[in-house]
C-alpha positions in Angstrom: 0.0 0.0 0.0 1.5 3.3 -1.0 0.5 6.8 -2.0 1.5 7.8 -5.5 3.4 10.9 -6.5 2.2 13.2 -9.2 4.8 11.8 -11.6 3.7 8.2 -10.9 0.1 9.2 -11.5 1.1 10.8 -14.9 3.1 7.8 -15.9 0.1 5.5 -15.2 -1.8 7.4 -17.9 0.6 6.5 -20.7 -1.1 3.2 -21.4 -2.4 3.3 -24.9 -6.0 4.3 -24.0 -8.3 5.3 -26.8 -9.0 9.0 -26.3 -10.1 11.2 -29.2 -10.1 15.0 -29.3 -11.7 16.8 -32.2 -11.7 13.6 -34.2 -8.0 12.7 -33.8 -6.7 10.0 -31.4 -4.5 11.3 -28.6 -1.2 9.6 -28.4 -0.4 10.7 -24.9 -3.0 12.5 -22.7 -0.3 13.9 -20.4 1.3 15.8 -23.3 -1.8 17.0 -25.1 -2.2 20.8 -24.9 -5.8 20.6 -23.5 -6.1 17.2 -21.8 -2.6 17.7 -20.3 -3.9 20.8 -18.5 -6.6 18.5 -17.0 -4.0 16.0 -16.0 -2.1 18.8 -14.1 -5.3 19.9 -12.5 -6.1 16.3 -11.4 -2.6 16.1 -9.9 -3.9 18.4 -7.2 -5.2 15.4 -5.2 -1.8 13.7 -5.3 0.2 16.9 -4.5 -2.0 17.6 -1.5 -1.1 14.2 0.0 2.6 15.2 -0.1 2.0 18.8 1.2 2.7 19.2 4.9 -0.2 21.7 5.1 -2.7 19.1 4.0 -1.1 15.8 5.0 -3.3 15.3 8.1 -6.5 16.1 6.2 -5.6 14.2 3.0 -4.0 11.0 4.4 -5.3 8.3 6.7 -2.9 6.4 8.9 -4.3 3.0 9.7 -2.5 -0.1 11.1 0.9 1.2 10.0 -0.4 1.9 6.5 -1.1 5.2 4.8 -3.8 5.8 2.1 -5.8 8.7 0.7 -8.7 9.9 2.9 -10.9 9.7 -0.1 -10.7 6.0 0.3 -11.7 6.0 3.9 -15.0 4.4 4.5 -16.9 6.9 6.7 -18.2 5.4 9.9 -19.8 8.5 11.4 -20.3 12.3 11.1 -16.7 13.1 11.9 -15.5 11.1 8.9 -18.1 12.7 6.6 -17.1 16.2 7.8 -13.4 15.4 7.1 -14.3 14.2 3.6 -16.2 17.5 3.0 -13.3 19.5 4.2 -10.8 17.6 2.0 -13.1 18.1 -1.1 -13.5 21.8 -0.4 -9.7 22.2 0.2 -8.9 20.5 -3.1 -11.4 22.6 -4.9 -9.8 25.8 -3.4 -6.4 24.6 -4.6 -8.1 24.0 -8.0 -9.3 27.5 -8.4 -12.9 26.6 -7.6 -12.9 23.8 -10.2 -13.4 20.4 -8.5 -10.6 17.9 -8.9 -12.9 14.9 -8.9 -10.2 12.3 -9.8 -10.7 10.5 -6.5 -13.9 12.1 -5.2 -16.4 10.6 -7.7 -14.9 7.2 -7.8 -15.0 6.8 -4.1 -18.6 8.0 -4.1 -19.3 5.0 -6.3 -17.3 2.6 -4.2 -19.1 3.7 -1.0 -22.4 3.1 -2.7 -21.3 -0.3 -4.0 -20.1 -1.3 -0.6 -23.6 -0.7 0.9 -25.3 -2.4 -2.0 -22.9 -5.3 -2.0 -24.0 -6.1 1.6 -27.7 -5.8 0.6 -27.3 -8.0 -2.5 -25.4 -10.6 -0.4 -28.3 -10.6 2.1 -30.6 -11.3 -0.8 -28.6 -14.3 -1.9 -26.4 -12.6 -4.6 -23.3 -13.8 -2.9 -20.4 -13.0 -5.3 -20.9 -9.2 -5.6 -19.9 -8.3 -2.0 -16.5 -9.9 -2.3 -15.9 -8.6 -5.8 -16.7 -5.0 -4.7 -14.5 -5.4 -1.6 -11.6 -6.7 -3.7 -11.9 -3.9 -6.2 -12.2 -1.2 -3.5 -8.9 -2.5 -2.0 -7.3 -2.6 -5.4 -8.1 1.1 -5.9 -7.2 2.2 -2.4 -4.0 0.3 -2.1 -2.8 1.4 -5.5 -4.0 5.0 -5.0 -5.8 5.0 -8.3 -7.7 7.7 -10.1 -11.3 6.5 -10.7 -14.0 7.9 -13.0 -17.7 7.0 -13.0 -19.8 6.5 -16.1 -23.4 6.5 -15.1 -25.5 8.7 -17.4 -26.7 6.7 -20.5 -27.4 8.7 -23.7 -31.1 7.6 -23.3 -32.4 8.3 -26.8 -36.2 8.8 -26.4 -36.6 9.9 -22.7 -40.2 8.7 -22.7 -39.2 5.1 -23.2 -37.3 2.6 -21.0 -34.0 0.9 -22.1 -35.6 -2.2 -23.8 -38.2 -0.1 -25.6 -35.8 2.1 -27.5 -35.7 2.0 -31.2 -31.9 1.9 -31.0 -30.9 -1.0 -28.6 -27.6 0.6 -27.5 -28.9 3.9 -26.1 -28.3 2.3 -22.7 -25.2 0.2 -22.0 -26.2 -3.4 -22.2 -24.9 -7.0 -22.0 -24.7 -8.4 -25.5 -22.9 -11.7 -24.5 -22.5 -13.7 -21.4 -19.5 -16.0 -21.1 -18.2 -18.3 -18.5 -15.3 -15.9 -17.7 -17.2 -12.6 -18.0 -19.6 -10.5 -20.2 -19.4 -8.3 -23.3 -21.1 -4.9 -23.1 -22.1 -2.4 -25.7 -23.5 1.1 -25.6 -22.4 4.6 -24.5 -22.4 6.8 -21.5 -22.3 10.6 -21.6 -21.0 13.4 -19.3 -18.2 11.1 -18.0 -16.0 13.4 -16.0 -12.2 13.0 -15.6 -12.3 9.8 -17.7 -9.5 10.8 -20.1 -7.1 10.9 -17.1 -8.4 8.2 -14.8 -7.0 4.7 -14.2 -10.3 2.9 -13.8 -13.9 3.5 -15.1 -16.7 2.3 -12.9 -20.0 1.9 -14.8 -23.3 2.1 -12.9 -27.0 2.0 -13.9 -28.6 5.4 -14.5 -32.2 4.4 -13.5 -34.6 1.8 -12.2 -35.1 -1.2 -14.5 -38.0 -3.4 -15.3 -37.8 -7.2 -15.9 -37.6 -6.6 -19.7 -34.5 -4.5 -19.1 -32.4 -7.3 -17.7 -29.6 -6.9 -20.3 -29.3 -3.2 -19.2 -29.1 -3.9 -15.5 -25.3 -4.0 -15.3 -22.5 -2.5 -13.1 -18.8 -3.1 -13.5 -15.3 -1.6 -13.7 -12.7 -1.7 -16.4 -9.2 -0.1 -16.8 -9.2 3.0 -19.0 -7.1 1.2 -21.7 -9.5 -1.8 -22.0 -9.9 -2.8 -25.7 -13.1 -1.5 -27.2 -13.4 1.4 -24.6 -13.3 4.7 -26.5 -13.5 8.2 -25.0 -14.6 11.1 -27.2 -13.5 14.2 -25.4 -15.6 17.4 -25.2 -13.8 20.4 -26.7 -15.7 22.9 -24.6 -13.4 25.7 -23.2 -10.4 24.3 -24.9 -9.2 27.5 -26.7 -5.8 28.8 -25.5 -6.1 31.4 -22.7 -3.9 34.1 -21.3 -3.4 33.7 -17.5 -3.9 37.5 -17.0 -7.3 37.5 -18.7 -8.3 34.1 -17.5 -6.7 33.4 -14.2 -8.8 30.4 -13.4 -9.4 28.6 -16.7 -5.9 29.1 -18.1 -4.6 26.9 -15.3 -7.4 24.5 -14.5 -9.4 22.1 -16.7 -11.6 19.1 -16.3 -12.5 16.8 -19.2 -15.8 15.1 -20.0 -16.3 12.4 -22.6 -18.8 10.5 -24.6 -17.7 7.1 -23.4 -18.3 4.3 -25.9 -18.3 0.6 -25.0 -17.7 -1.0 -28.4 -18.1 -4.7 -27.4 -16.0 -4.4 -24.3 -15.1 -7.6 -22.4 -15.5 -7.4 -18.6 -13.9 -10.2 -16.5 -16.1 -12.0 -14.0 -14.4 -10.5 -11.0 -15.1 -7.0 -12.3 -18.9 -7.4 -12.5 -21.0 -5.9 -9.7 -24.4 -6.4 -11.2 -25.5 -8.7 -14.0 -29.2 -8.8 -14.8 -30.7 -8.3 -11.4 -33.1 -5.5 -12.4 -34.4 -5.0 -8.8 -31.0 -3.6 -7.7 -30.4 -1.3 -10.6 -32.4 1.6 -9.2 -31.1 1.3 -5.6 -27.5 1.3 -6.9 -28.1 4.4 -8.9 -29.8 6.2 -6.0 -27.3 5.1 -3.4 -24.5 6.6 -5.5 -26.4 9.8 -5.9 -26.7 10.1 -2.1 -23.0 10.3 -1.8 -22.3 12.2 -5.0 -24.6 15.1 -4.2 -22.9 15.4 -0.8 -19.6 15.6 -2.7 -21.2 18.1 -5.1 -22.2 20.5 -2.4 -18.9 20.2 -0.7 -17.0 21.3 -3.8 -19.4 24.1 -4.4 -18.5 25.8 -1.2 -15.2 27.4 -2.4 -17.1 28.6 -5.5 -19.6 30.5 -3.3 -16.7 31.8 -1.1 -15.1 33.2 -4.2 -18.3 34.7 -5.5 -18.8 36.6 -2.2 -15.2 37.5 -1.8 -14.7 38.7 -5.4 -17.9 40.8 -5.2 -16.7 42.5 -2.0 -13.2 43.1 -3.4 -14.4 44.6 -6.7 -16.9 46.8 -4.8 -14.0 48.1 -2.7 -12.0 48.7 -5.9 -14.8 50.5 -7.5 -15.4 52.7 -4.4 -19.0 51.5 -4.0 -18.7 49.5 -0.8 -20.6 52.0 1.3 -23.6 52.1 -0.9 -26.7 50.5 0.8 -27.7 48.5 -2.3 -24.2 47.1 -2.6 -24.2 46.0 1.0 -27.6 44.4 0.5 -26.3 42.4 -2.4 -23.2 41.3 -0.6 -25.4 40.2 2.3 -27.4 38.1 -0.1 -24.2 36.4 -1.3 -23.1 35.8 2.3 -26.4 34.3 3.2 -26.4 32.1 0.1 -23.0 30.7 1.0 -23.7 30.3 4.7 -27.0 28.5 4.0 -25.5 26.0 1.7 -22.6 25.3 4.0 -24.9 24.9 7.0 -27.2 22.5 5.3 -24.4 20.2 4.1 -22.6 20.2 7.5 -25.9 19.4 9.2 -26.4 16.6 6.6 -23.1 15.1 7.9 -24.0 15.6 11.5 -27.4 13.8 11.1 -26.1 10.9 9.0 -27.4 7.4 9.2 -25.3 4.2 9.4 -26.2 1.8 6.7 -24.3 -1.5 6.5 -21.6 0.0 8.6 -21.2 3.1 6.3 -22.1 6.6 7.3 -24.5 8.1 4.8 -25.2 11.9 4.7 -28.8 12.9 5.5 -30.5 12.5 2.1 -33.2 15.2 2.6 -30.7 17.8 3.7 -28.2 16.9 1.0 -30.8 17.3 -1.7 -32.2 20.5 -0.2 -28.6 21.9 -0.1 -27.9 20.9 -3.7 -31.3 22.4 -4.8 -30.7 25.6 -2.9 -27.3 26.0 -4.5 -28.5 25.2 -8.1 -31.7 27.2 -7.8 -29.9 30.4 -6.7 -26.6 30.2 -8.6 -27.7 32.3 -11.6 -29.0 35.0 -9.3 -25.7 35.1 -7.5 -23.9 35.4 -10.9 -26.2 38.4 -11.7 -25.3 40.1 -8.4 -21.6 39.7 -8.9 -21.8 40.9 -12.5 -23.9 43.9 -11.4 -21.4 44.9 -8.7 -18.4 44.5 -11.1 -19.7 46.5 -14.1 -19.5 46.3 -17.8 -15.7 46.1 -18.0 -16.1 42.4 -17.4 -16.5 42.1 -21.2 -15.1 45.4 -22.5 -11.8 45.7 -20.7 -8.5 45.9 -22.7 -6.3 42.9 -23.3 -3.3 41.6 -21.5 -1.1 42.9 -24.3 -2.4 46.4 -23.8 -0.6 46.5 -20.4 2.7 45.8 -22.1 2.5 47.6 -25.3 4.2 51.0 -25.4 1.4 52.3 -27.6 -1.4 51.5 -25.2 0.0 50.9 -21.7 0.0 54.5 -20.5 -3.6 55.0 -21.5 -4.8 51.8 -19.7 -2.9 52.7 -16.5 -4.1 56.4 -16.6 -7.8 55.7 -17.2 -8.7 52.4 -15.6 -7.7 52.9 -12.0 -10.3 52.7 -9.2 -10.5 53.7 -5.6 -7.4 54.6 -3.6 -5.1 51.6 -3.4 -6.4 50.1 -6.6 -4.4 51.0 -9.7 -5.5 49.9 -13.1 -3.6 46.6 -13.1 -5.1 45.5 -9.7 -8.6 46.5 -10.8 -8.2 44.7 -14.1 -7.0 41.6 -12.3 -10.1 41.5 -10.2 -12.3 42.2 -13.2 -10.6 39.4 -15.1 -11.1 37.0 -12.2 -14.8 37.8 -12.1 -15.1 37.7 -15.9 -13.5 34.3 -16.0 -15.8 33.1 -13.3 -19.0 34.4 -14.7 -18.7 35.7 -18.3 -16.4 33.3 -20.1 -16.7 29.7 -21.4 -15.6 28.7 -17.9 -18.4 30.8 -16.4 -20.9 29.2 -18.7 -19.5 25.8 -17.8 -20.1 26.5 -14.1 -23.6 27.7 -14.8 -24.5 24.5 -16.7 -22.9 22.4 -14.0 -25.1 24.2 -11.4 -28.2 23.1 -13.2 -27.3 19.6 -14.4 -24.3 18.1 -12.6 -25.0 15.4 -10.1 -28.7 15.4 -11.1 -30.9 18.2 -12.3 -33.2 20.5 -10.3 -36.3 18.2 -10.7 -34.3 15.2 -9.5 -33.3 17.0 -6.4 -36.8 18.3 -5.7 -38.2 14.8 -6.2 -35.7 13.2 -3.8 -36.4 15.9 -1.2 -40.2 15.3 -1.6 -39.7 11.6 -1.1 -37.6 12.1 2.0 -39.7 14.8 3.8 -42.1 13.4 6.4 -45.3 14.9 5.1 -47.4 12.3 6.7 -46.3 13.2 10.2 -46.8 16.9 9.7 -50.2 16.4 7.9 -51.4 14.4 10.9 -50.4 17.3 13.2 -52.3 19.7 11.0 -55.4 17.4 11.1 -55.2 17.2 14.8 -55.1 21.0 15.2 -58.0 21.3 12.8 -60.1 18.9 14.9 -60.1 16.1 12.3 -59.9 12.6 13.8 
């Protein structure tokens, strides 16, 4: 058992995996001008384990061994809070962009650990041991793990087996003595281009006729037939002065194709048991939305902090409407943080694993997503139109333009033109760039959309108890 260095992590990615960017196969993801930036960003989780400032938070010492805290199975609220703190710290180091290279994979492993126990109790004996062995394989080798869950779906009104195209959901096309062959595609697969392992989970509940689609498994990223088509969004070269966040930090997503991929028997975690497909999907979401809110906290911190800083630079900090808007941002951040911390403190223990309070987690995620665009509007309002009309980085170095920029774009005392432009560029990158658009779409769709969060909150809330109280006060027996 050993923690890997960043160089060891990078070396593990040079394995012949089939990654495509703008139609061309990528020979080495670590050297690619776009995906290589994502590799550097993902290295944050490995660097933090070596950093004395984070070692206590990032590393677990257990029985003389050391392993990443991400792989710690939480046994109570304290473990969940430490996980939240590590995710938030890594996201701060990542310039408000979640690292996710160990976060999402361990969300899936925690869910599978619980479901393995439940399937074993139901007589599905092999799965618990396979899941345990795979968990130890990932933990003890300090692996980077992605999760492919969202099927491409085709006609959303139809179930998997009813689709005109049989491969809109990943399915088993052949069962062998030593494993299975799967075909289909998953979409929105984050960090897959630079992960070591890909865990595949069901995306929804299944009916008996969907047996071929009720499948969960894990394969190495270089498995024959596994092909990753990378999204080019936000891939244009960026100047670090104009884009202080997105010029340094990047996360890749892929359309992940399973072109008759063979999965060995010991890597199969569900094979045709439709009654467990939905519970596996939902159990993963219970952990992953907790991770989602944890990594949104640094983003909300930056929104409030940048809004305050630019108001100070603009000389508007004393205006009543400015303070009102800053208070809204502070309340927004504090509410989301309080909800997710309370979700940890009121966790349940299921099959020996601490699970964050599902109602509070979904309310926290919904509150974040529902209010994010309003927060963007507030920050843009306080910053001003220079977010999209300011001069370029070159204008600060050109003899022909530099003096004009420095003379005319200064702000309040203590904020010369360069300082003010740096703040404006930070806010512009965060809210008015392709990176800003990326964050806005993530707010709505990542880890489940608004309706999914509302539905889960509705299911978890105890309406029956409170309706009974209302009837009693109304005098209804």
